C-alpha positions in Angstrom: -15.1 5.8 -2.2 -17.4 4.7 -6.0 -21.0 4.3 -5.2 -23.3 5.6 -7.1 -21.3 7.9 -8.5 -21.9 11.8 -9.4 -20.4 13.8 -12.1 -17.3 14.9 -11.9 -16.7 18.3 -10.7 -15.9 20.4 -13.1 -12.8 23.1 -13.0 -13.3 26.6 -14.8 -11.9 26.9 -18.7 -9.9 29.4 -17.9 -6.9 30.9 -20.2 -7.7 28.5 -23.2 -8.5 29.5 -26.6 -12.1 29.2 -28.2 -12.1 25.3 -29.0 -9.2 23.8 -26.6 -10.2 21.4 -24.2 -7.8 21.6 -21.2 -6.2 18.1 -19.6 -8.6 17.6 -17.1 -11.3 17.7 -20.0 -9.9 15.6 -22.1 -9.4 13.1 -19.4 -13.2 13.5 -18.4 -14.4 12.9 -21.9 -12.3 9.7 -21.8 -14.0 8.6 -18.5 -17.3 9.4 -20.4 -17.0 6.8 -22.7 -17.1 4.5 -19.5 -19.2 6.4 -17.5 -22.4 3.8 -17.6 -21.1 0.9 -16.8 -19.9 2.1 -13.9 -22.9 4.4 -12.9 -25.3 1.3 -13.7 -23.5 -1.1 -11.6 -23.6 1.5 -8.1 -26.7 2.0 -8.8 -27.2 -1.8 -8.9 -25.7 -1.8 -5.6 -28.2 0.6 -4.2 -31.0 -0.7 -5.7 -30.3 -4.3 -4.4 -33.1 -5.7 -2.3 -29.8 -7.3 -0.1 -28.2 -3.8 0.3 -28.5 -4.5 4.1 -26.1 -7.4 3.9 -24.0 -5.9 1.3 -23.3 -2.6 3.1 -20.2 -4.6 5.1 -19.2 -6.3 2.0 -18.6 -3.0 0.4 -17.0 -1.7 3.5 -14.7 -4.4 3.6 -14.2 -4.2 -0.5 -13.3 -0.5 -0.5 -11.1 -0.9 2.8 -8.7 -3.1 0.5 -8.6 -0.2 -1.8 -8.5 2.4 0.5 -5.7 1.3 2.4 -3.4 1.5 -0.5 -4.1 5.1 -1.5 -1.4 6.4 0.7 1.5 4.1 0.2 0.6 4.3 -3.7 0.7 8.2 -2.8 4.0 7.8 -1.0 5.5 6.2 -3.8 4.2 8.0 -7.0 6.0 11.1 -4.4 8.9 9.4 -3.6 9.2 8.7 -7.4 8.4 12.0 -8.6 11.3 13.4 -6.8 14.0 11.2 -8.0 13.1 12.5 -11.2 14.7 15.9 -10.4 14.1 19.5 -11.6 14.6 18.3 -15.4 11.3 17.2 -15.5 8.6 20.0 -14.4 5.9 17.2 -14.7 7.0 14.9 -12.2 8.3 18.6 -9.9 4.4 19.9 -10.2 3.5 16.4 -9.6 5.3 16.6 -6.3 4.2 19.6 -4.9 0.9 18.2 -5.4 1.2 15.4 -3.6 2.8 17.2 -0.8 -0.3 18.7 -0.6 -2.6 16.3 -0.9 -1.1 13.1 1.2 -2.0 14.8 4.4 -5.7 14.8 3.8 -5.5 11.3 2.5 -4.0 9.9 6.1 -5.8 7.4 8.0 -9.0 6.9 5.9 -8.5 3.3 5.7 -8.9 3.4 10.2 -12.1 5.6 9.0 -13.7 2.2 7.5 -12.5 -0.2 10.2 -14.2 2.3 12.0 -17.5 2.1 10.3 -17.0 -1.8 10.2 -16.4 -1.9 13.9 -20.0 0.3 14.2 -21.4 -2.8 12.1 -19.7 -5.4 14.6 -17.4 -6.5 12.3 -13.9 -7.2 14.0 -11.4 -5.2 12.3 -8.4 -8.3 12.9 -11.0 -10.1 10.3 -11.0 -7.3 8.0 -6.9 -7.0 7.7 -6.9 -10.6 7.7 -8.3 -11.5 4.5 -7.0 -11.3 1.4 -8.0 -8.9 -1.3 -10.1 -9.6 -4.6 -8.0 -10.4 -8.2 -9.7 -7.2 -8.7 -8.7 -4.9 -6.4 -5.2 -6.4 -6.5 -5.7 -5.3 -10.5 -6.4 -1.8 -10.1 -4.2 -0.8 -7.2 -1.2 -3.0 -8.7 -1.4 -1.2 -12.1 -0.5 2.2 -10.7 2.6 0.5 -8.9 3.7 -0.4 -12.7 3.1 3.0 -14.6 4.5 5.0 -11.5 7.9 2.6 -11.3 8.0 1.2 -15.2 6.6 5.0 -17.1 5.8 7.6 -15.1 4.2 8.8 -11.3 1.6 11.6 -13.3 -0.1 8.1 -14.2 -1.5 8.1 -10.5 -3.4 11.0 -11.5 -6.1 9.4 -13.3 -6.2 6.5 -11.0 -7.5 9.9 -8.3 -9.6 10.9 -10.8 -12.0 8.1 -10.4 -11.7 7.6 -6.8 -12.0 11.5 -6.0 -13.4 13.1 -9.3 -17.0 11.9 -8.9 -18.0 12.0 -5.3 -21.0 10.4 -3.6 -24.1 12.1 -3.6 -25.4 13.6 -0.1 -29.1 12.4 -1.0 -28.4 9.1 -1.8 -26.4 8.3 1.4 -29.1 9.3 3.4 -31.4 6.7 0.8 -28.7 4.1 1.7 -28.6 5.0 5.4 -32.7 4.2 5.8 -32.7 1.0 3.4 -30.4 -0.7 5.4 -31.6 0.2 8.8 -27.8 0.7 9.8 -26.8 3.5 12.3 -25.5 6.5 10.8 -22.0 5.8 12.4 -21.7 3.3 10.0 -21.3 5.6 7.1 -18.9 8.3 8.5 -16.4 7.4 5.9 -19.0 8.1 2.8 -20.5 11.5 5.1 -16.7 12.7 4.6 -15.9 12.0 0.9 -19.5 13.4 0.0 -18.2 16.5 2.0 -14.6 16.7 1.2 -14.3 15.3 -2.3 -15.6 18.1 -4.1 -12.7 20.4 -2.8 -10.4 17.1 -3.7 -11.3 17.2 -7.1 -11.5 20.7 -7.8 -7.8 21.0 -7.0 -7.3 17.6 -8.9 -8.4 19.2 -11.7 -6.5 22.2 -11.9 -3.2 20.7 -11.2 -3.5 18.6 -14.2 -4.6 21.6 -15.9 -1.4 23.2 -14.9 0.8 20.5 -15.9 3.0 20.4 -19.1 1.8 17.0 -19.9 3.4 15.3 -23.3 0.7 13.6 -26.1 2.3 10.5 -24.0 1.7 11.6 -20.7 -1.7 12.5 -21.5 -2.9 9.5 -22.8 -1.5 7.6 -20.0 -3.4 9.5 -18.2 -6.5 8.3 -20.3 -5.0 4.9 -19.5 -5.2 4.5 -16.3 -8.7 6.2 -15.4 -10.5 3.9 -18.3 -8.8 0.8 -16.5 -9.5 1.9 -13.3 -13.2 2.3 -14.6 -13.0 -0.6 -15.7 -11.8 -2.5 -12.6 -14.0 -0.6 -10.4 -17.1 -1.5 -12.4 -16.1 -5.1 -11.9 -15.4 -4.3 -7.9 -18.8 -3.4 -7.5 -20.4 -6.1 -9.6 -18.7 -8.5 -7.2 -20.1 -7.4 -4.1 -23.3 -7.6 -5.3 -23.0 -11.6 -6.9 -22.3 -11.9 -3.0 -26.0 -11.3 -2.2 -26.3 -14.9 -3.1 -24.9 -16.8 0.0 -25.6 -15.4 3.6 -24.0 -12.7 5.5 -20.5 -11.2 4.1 -18.5 -13.2 2.4 -15.4 -14.3 2.9 -16.8 -15.8 6.1 -17.1 -12.6 7.6 -20.2 -11.7 9.3 -21.5 -8.6 11.2 -21.6 -9.6 14.6 -24.9 -8.8 16.6 -24.2 -5.2 17.3 -25.4 -4.6 13.7 -28.8 -5.0 14.8 -27.9 -2.6 17.6 -26.2 -0.4 15.2 -29.3 -0.4 13.4 -31.7 0.1 15.7 -32.0 4.1 15.8 -33.0 4.3 11.7 -32.8 7.8 10.7 
């Protein structure tokens, strides 16, 4: 759940020779190249004068990403298993996905619950087409996992889970929007869970016997994901020029009630 993302959760650099960087460290160094643009887009959204009206649009947009997470991981797991025992990277990737998949179940429903707290009907969210940027973001992962190697998905997961939202920023967002805390449960859950998930992700990447080509595709996946996530966040801010939520979906009357409690 990219908002104004924090720095990555860093694993210990154990078992490496002096001057040698781990796989995850090299991956993060690539992400650092595009980090300022993504962080700036998040800050622009957080500090926008219409952030109260943009927050439902943020949830709707990211629901389109979150709902794809489990199907993506299931596809990567099937592909890793199909590659067989002769592919050591695929074997370790499958072990990671088998452990991680249960932790990601129903997160899309969490977002829909948050939207309902804002008065947004879940049926209207499910029938709204995702943006082109969201389709590009998710669709690229299907290409890489089916037509190159499923390990590419770890670059994408790095962007979504390796840079968790900061609890203080979420609390500030609750204050600025005036919406009730029930509309922020997904963000608060991710702020608590993602540091643990990130540590496990980076440890997995470091344990993989990656080829130079596989390491390169991890970087390509992460960099392209960062670029497209930046565009996704900018698109949300651009909706501020219209009334309510873009795409014809507007918070219902319960929005005011949900925000009346403040914090």
